[in-house]
TIROKOL-119896 format. One line per 10 residues: for each residue z, x, y of C-alpha. Coordinates in pm, whole numbers, plus 50000, padded with zeros to 5 digits. Example, Ala and Ser with C-alpha at 12.3 -4.5 7.8 and 13.67 -1.06 7.14 Angstrom:
! TIROKOL-119896
50780,51230,49550  50714,51367,49894
END
This chain:
! TIROKOL-119896
50000,50000,50000  49902,50141,50340  50114,50029,50637  50014,50096,50996  50255,50010,51278  50175,49887,51628  50435,49881,51908  50562,49549,52050  50282,49361,52225  50365,49216,52569
50176,48898,52645  50182,48694,52964  50360,48359,52913  50154,48041,52898  50240,47678,52962  50339,47601,52601  50581,47894,52582  50959,47858,52617  51144,47972,52932  50992,48312,53011
51318,48433,53167  51505,48393,52838  51533,48703,52622  51282,48676,52339  51410,48738,51984  51245,49015,51781  50981,48926,51522  50823,49163,51273  50469,49056,51181  50310,49187,50863
49937,49148,50916  49746,49128,50589  49438,49339,50533  49180,49252,50416  49169,48913,50588  48909,48693,50754  48533,48712,50720  48380,48829,50393  48027,48965,50349  47888,48629,50235
48027,48450,50542  47896,48720,50777  47552,48687,50616  47550,48308,50649  47656,48306,51015  47411,48584,51096  47137,48378,50927  47191,48087,51165  47210,48311,51471  46900,48509,51370
46710,48188,51301  46802,48061,51648  46681,48389,51797  46356,48388,51599  46256,48021,51608  46462,47887,51898  46675,47573,51881  46714,47347,51706  46797,47503,51372  46918,47255,51111
47199,47348,50875  47274,47147,50563  47651,47115,50534  47890,47337,50730  47746,47687,50708  48102,47802,50627  48420,47596,50621  48554,47670,50967  48555,47433,51264  48554,47710,51524
48246,47873,51368  48063,47542,51335  48134,47437,51694  48025,47779,51822  47693,47751,51640  47645,47395,51761  47679,47520,52118  47395,47765,52050  47161,47496,51917  47244,47447,51550
47242,47090,51418  47458,47025,51113  47371,46754,50862  47511,46658,50524  47180,46555,50364  46816,46642,50426  46742,46273,50488  46914,46312,50825  46653,46566,50939  46344,46422,51110
45994,46551,51043  46011,46896,51196  45879,47250,51189  46228,47382,51266  46402,47584,50995  46663,47430,50768  46937,47660,50644  47135,47600,50324  47504,47687,50357  47687,47978,50194
47823,47743,49926  47483,47693,49762  47287,47377,49683  47159,47196,49377  46800,47260,49271  46719,46900,49367  46795,46984,49731  46558,47281,49728  46292,47064,49561  46337,46794,49826
46291,47053,50103  45974,47180,49938  45837,46827,49896  45892,46764,50268  45735,47100,50361  46051,47205,50540  46101,47570,50629  46408,47621,50407  46618,47937,50443  46875,47988,50170
47200,48141,50300  47385,48095,49969  47633,48378,49916  47482,48622,49663  47802,48605,49459  47757,48228,49425  47393,48285,49331  47521,48518,49058  47719,48228,48908  47412,48004,48928
47206,48257,48734  47478,48306,48474  47498,47933,48411  47121,47905,48374  47101,48200,48134  47372,48048,47913  47192,47713,47914  46858,47871,47824  47031,48040,47531  47141,47702,47407
47506,47714,47517  47701,47428,47669  47837,47550,48003  48193,47485,48118  48256,47532,48491  48610,47607,48606  48643,47469,48958  48743,47187,49190  48560,46856,49174  48358,46773,49484
48365,47120,49636  48015,47206,49766  48001,47522,49556  48083,47327,49241  47827,47058,49326  47564,47326,49380  47646,47511,49059  47640,47195,48846  47311,47106,49012  47140,47417,48877
47111,47255,48534  47008,46913,48403  47265,46637,48431  47526,46667,48156  47454,47033,48081  47765,47147,48271  48118,47023,48203  48369,47061,48487  48715,47189,48395  48984,47163,48662
49304,47216,48462  49454,47312,48128  49497,46941,48062  49120,46893,48097  49070,47148,47819  49304,46960,47589  49100,46643,47642  48757,46799,47584  48545,46648,47308  48236,46862,47249
47971,46832,46979  47937,47206,46911  48254,47398,46995  48109,47724,46859  47831,47753,47117  47998,47749,47458  48009,47959,47775  48209,47937,48095  48163,48030,48461  48402,47980,48752
48401,47881,49116  48419,48199,49326  48712,48094,49549  48979,47999,49296  49335,48123,49275  49338,48421,49040  49654,48298,48870  49528,47942,48823  49189,48048,48694  49340,48298,48451
49565,48028,48308  49266,47800,48253  49045,48076,48112  49322,48179,47871  49351,47819,47752  48972,47799,47708  48967,48111,47495  49258,47991,47285  49090,47660,47208  48736,47798,47183
48765,48156,47047  48386,48204,47045  48333,48099,47408  48125,48346,47612  48251,48450,47955  48092,48628,48252  47998,48994,48217  48182,49047,48547  48455,48833,48702  48309,48535,48892
48592,48510,49146  48460,48711,49437  48599,49040,49564  48704,48886,49895  48910,48612,49730  49072,48872,49504  49153,49113,49787  49294,48852,50025  49517,48705,49759  49641,49052,49661
49738,49127,50021  49931,48800,50049  50112,48872,49723  50215,49209,49866  50341,49066,50195  50494,48727,50106  50812,48856,49930  50904,49057,50242  50876,48788,50513  51049,48464,50607
50723,48269,50629  50344,48305,50619  50066,48164,50834  49719,48132,50684  49447,48095,50945  49173,47872,50809  49038,47521,50769  49188,47260,50535  48852,47215,50358  48827,47590,50290
48906,47647,49923  48990,48016,49960  49222,47942,50255  49409,47675,50060  49449,47918,49772  49600,48178,50008  49860,47924,50117  49942,47847,49754  49967,48216,49666  50213,48275,49951
50430,47982,49847  50435,48094,49484  50547,48435,49602  50844,48269,49771  50740,48235,50136  50704,47898,50314  50344,47886,50433  50137,47680,50674  49758,47661,50695  49648,47629,51059
49312,47617,51232  49445,47711,51576  49764,47779,51771  49800,47412,51852  49870,47334,51486  50166,47572,51448  50475,47384,51334  50746,47557,51533  51011,47370,51335  50912,47591,51040
50872,47916,51232  51128,47878,51511  51413,48090,51372  51233,48349,51159  51274,48725,51190  50961,48824,50996  50619,48664,50951  50313,48731,50737  49970,48646,50879  49641,48630,50692
49310,48448,50731  49068,48283,50492  48726,48434,50432  48560,48193,50676  48809,48237,50964  48708,48463,51255  48944,48732,51386  48961,48566,51729  49170,48288,51572  49411,48542,51422
49454,48699,51767  49515,48353,51915  49793,48287,51664  49951,48624,51732  49941,48556,52106  50125,48228,52047  50406,48411,51866  50413,48688,52127  50495,48425,52390  50809,48329,52200
50910,48656,52035  50911,49028,52101  50667,49113,51825  50614,49435,51635  50307,49439,51413  50263,49624,51084  49924,49624,50911  49961,49594,50534  49640,49711,50367  49583,49669,49994
49207,49734,49975  48914,49872,50174  48606,49651,50195  48259,49790,50262  48046,49517,50101  47744,49385,50291  47452,49163,50195  47097,49158,50337  46981,48858,50534  46752,48601,50369
46400,48742,50349  46264,48502,50614  46492,48664,50873  46490,49034,50782  46206,49138,51012  46397,49032,51322  46708,49217,51204
END
């Protein structure tokens, strides 16, 4: 574990701060690293911004490009138009970008049939899961997908294969209830943003019930999810509480909150400083802060400023991994890069 210390950070008081003349209590902040944007999120956001630069507004985006309100609103202000389904897009020559979570093949086919200029910003690590599932299916295996029902990534992964070819598994109890025709010819893949502990419990149960089941050659849960959860596990036992910066519909952010709580620290998931529950954090002496893979660093700084108005803060960076991963832009946008 690598810890870097910053001195107390003075911040000018704002209107929502307590009496500035009162002596502020000390607060040690352990700032998790890695945190915030992962390579897949950076690629997806860059894809929208590069498309706006190349083609001009509007640029249509199917579903939130990443699960973060701040990011979505920022891109809207630049000319991006977000839709849930392609039917909402009028006849247009403007590009249509598929979000980082991936889409079913039927969505791509619909875009082709309408002659839309589709740009696929699916995270390459999600695409890896899609390809794994298709390879298993082509080899005659029934595919079990470990994930959360209704999540866009799960919908997109299930949509890579014909209806009924993929069975969703959300819990150990689901495994106990499974009734499959050929239990000797199975494979599994997982959603990339799951809790490591939860997924391992489910995978262990799968392998116990189906000893011949075939798993991924390399772990499906992405490096960013793994690294951010590891940092939280390192920090949570040493603080009074944890704040996770992220959106409630962000799977990896929700998992960070759960990981912190399991490690013994009360945790709150917040999108901005206005959501901080000071009843939880009012009397603490130490605080852990992290951010989901779709949360920008500016929101982390905003949260820290809010605490600096109420406390005399000293910040320690707790680093558990170095990240140097990057992904190329979709091919339609590489020339402008």
